[in-house]
C-alpha positions in Angstrom: 135.0 99.7 105.1 133.0 97.0 106.6 129.9 95.6 104.9 126.6 96.3 105.8 125.6 92.8 106.3 128.4 92.2 108.6 127.6 95.1 110.7 123.8 94.8 110.8 124.8 91.0 111.9 126.8 92.6 114.7 125.2 95.3 116.1 121.5 93.4 116.1 122.6 89.7 116.8 126.1 89.8 118.3 125.6 92.6 121.0 123.4 93.3 123.6 120.7 95.7 123.0 117.9 96.7 124.4 114.2 95.6 123.9 113.3 98.6 121.3 116.2 100.2 118.8 115.4 103.5 116.9 116.7 104.9 113.6 119.1 107.8 115.4 120.7 104.6 117.2 120.9 102.5 113.4 122.7 105.6 112.1 125.6 105.1 114.3 126.5 102.5 111.4 126.3 104.4 108.5 129.4 106.5 108.7 130.1 108.2 105.7 127.5 106.3 103.7 124.5 107.8 105.0 122.1 108.3 102.0 122.3 105.0 101.0 122.7 103.4 104.3 118.8 105.0 105.2 117.2 103.7 101.5 118.5 100.3 102.1 117.6 100.0 105.8 114.0 102.1 105.4 112.9 100.0 102.2 114.2 96.5 103.4 110.8 95.5 105.4 108.7 96.5 102.5 111.1 95.0 99.9 111.2 91.5 101.1 108.5 89.2 100.2 107.3 88.9 103.5 104.0 91.1 105.3 105.2 94.3 106.8 101.7 95.6 107.8 102.4 99.3 109.3 105.8 100.1 107.7 105.2 101.1 104.0 103.5 104.2 104.6 105.9 105.8 107.6 109.2 104.7 106.1 107.6 105.7 102.8 107.4 109.2 104.2 111.2 109.2 105.5 112.5 108.0 102.0 110.3 110.4 100.0 111.7 113.3 102.3 115.6 111.8 101.5 114.8 111.8 97.7 113.9 115.1 97.9 117.4 116.1 99.6 119.1 114.2 97.0 117.3 116.4 94.3 118.2 119.7 95.7 122.2 118.6 96.6 122.1 118.2 100.2 125.3 116.4 101.2 123.8 115.5 105.2 120.6 113.9 105.3 117.9 115.1 107.8 115.0 113.2 109.2 112.4 114.6 111.4 113.2 113.5 115.4 110.0 112.3 116.5 110.2 109.7 113.7 114.5 109.1 114.5 113.6 108.5 118.0 110.6 106.5 117.5 110.6 103.3 119.2 110.7 99.8 117.3 110.9 96.8 118.4 114.3 94.7 118.6 112.3 91.9 117.6 111.0 93.3 114.6 114.0 94.6 113.2 115.4 91.1 113.8 112.9 89.3 111.8 113.3 91.5 108.9 117.1 91.2 108.9 117.2 87.4 109.1 115.2 87.4 105.5 117.1 90.4 104.4 120.9 89.8 105.6 121.0 86.9 103.1 120.1 89.1 99.8 122.3 91.7 101.1 125.3 89.5 100.9 124.2 88.3 97.6 124.6 91.7 96.4 127.9 92.9 98.4 129.6 89.7 96.5 128.9 91.7 93.3 128.8 95.4 94.3 132.3 97.1 93.4 133.1 101.0 92.5 132.3 101.3 89.4 130.5 103.9 87.0 130.5 106.1 90.2 129.6 109.2 88.3 125.9 108.3 88.5 126.4 108.2 92.3 128.2 111.1 92.9 127.5 113.7 90.1 124.5 115.9 91.2 123.1 115.2 87.9 123.1 111.6 88.8 121.6 112.2 92.2 119.2 114.2 90.7 118.0 111.8 88.4 118.2 108.7 91.3 116.3 111.0 93.6 113.3 111.7 91.3 112.9 107.9 90.8 113.5 107.3 94.5 110.4 110.0 95.4 108.0 108.5 92.8 108.6 105.2 94.5 108.2 106.6 98.1 104.9 107.9 96.6 104.1 104.3 95.5 105.3 102.7 99.0 102.4 105.3 100.7 99.7 104.5 98.8 97.4 101.9 100.6 96.7 99.2 97.9 98.2 95.8 97.8 100.7 95.5 94.9 102.0 98.9 95.3 104.7 98.5 97.7 106.9 95.2 97.1 108.1 96.0 93.7 109.3 100.3 94.2 110.5 99.3 97.5 112.7 96.8 95.8 113.8 99.4 93.3 115.0 102.0 96.6 116.8 99.2 98.2 118.7 97.9 94.9 118.9 101.8 93.9 120.4 102.2 97.5 122.5 99.9 97.8 124.5 101.3 94.7 124.5 104.6 96.4 126.3 102.7 99.6 128.8 100.9 97.5 129.4 103.7 95.1 128.2 101.2 92.4 126.7 102.8 89.5 125.9 99.6 87.7 123.3 98.5 90.8 121.9 101.7 90.8 121.3 101.6 87.3 119.6 98.2 88.2 117.6 99.9 90.7 116.4 102.2 88.1 114.9 99.9 86.0 113.2 98.0 88.8 111.4 101.3 89.5 110.5 101.8 86.7 108.9 98.2 86.7 107.5 99.1 89.8 105.9 103.0 88.0 104.4 100.8 85.4 102.9 98.3 88.1 101.6 101.2 90.3 100.2 103.0 87.5 98.6 99.8 86.1 96.8 98.8 89.5 95.4 102.8 90.3 94.3 102.7 86.5 92.1 99.2 87.1 90.5 100.6 90.1 89.8 103.6 88.6 88.7 102.4 84.9 86.5 99.6 86.4 89.4 96.5 85.4 91.2 98.5 82.5 94.8 98.5 83.1 97.9 100.4 81.6 99.0 96.8 80.0 95.3 96.3 78.2 95.6 100.0 77.0 99.5 99.0 75.7 98.2 95.3 74.2 95.2 97.1 72.5 97.7 100.1 70.8 100.3 97.2 70.0 97.5 95.3 68.2 96.3 98.1 66.3 
C-alpha cells in the first residue's frame, strides 16, 4: 500500500485536477484506511503552524462526527453529503499540503505496524474516539490557542490509525491530553479573569 504522502503528492501535484476539489474526490485515495485517512486530512490545516481561517470549525464538526462513529464501533464512516461535496479551491489544498507533506514523510519514516490492538480493538478505538471527540470540540471553539495543539493530537492519533501503529496513536493521545489542558486553561482564564488551570495547579502544589 502506497504511503499517504506519495498518494497526496501524486493526486494533487502530479495529475491534472479541476480548480475545485472536494472530500468525496479525496476519499478515492483512502481505500481501507478511511477513518485514519479522514482524520489526518481534516486535521492537517489546523495542525500546521500557519493560518487556516474558516477551517477549524467545519472540519472540527466532521472530526467530531467521525469520532462518535468510532466510539459506537462503526466500520465505515458516514459524513453529511453537503460537506463531502463542498468545493475547496485546489490551490488552497496544495498550499496546506506543501507545508504538511514534509511532516507526513517524517512520521512515515518511523511508522510501522506495532501495538496494533490499540488501533483495532473496540476498547482501543473507543478510547481514541473519546480523545478525538474532545479535541474536535476544542477545534470548534472560536478562540485563539484552542485549535492548533488539539488538531495536532488528532493528526498524530489519526496517522497511527492509518498505519496500524499503536505507538504513534499513543503519542497522539499525549498531545490530546496536552491540548485538553491548554484549552481548559484558556477557557478558565477567560471565565475567571486571568486565572488559569496552570496557575491553580501551581498554587495547589505550593501548599
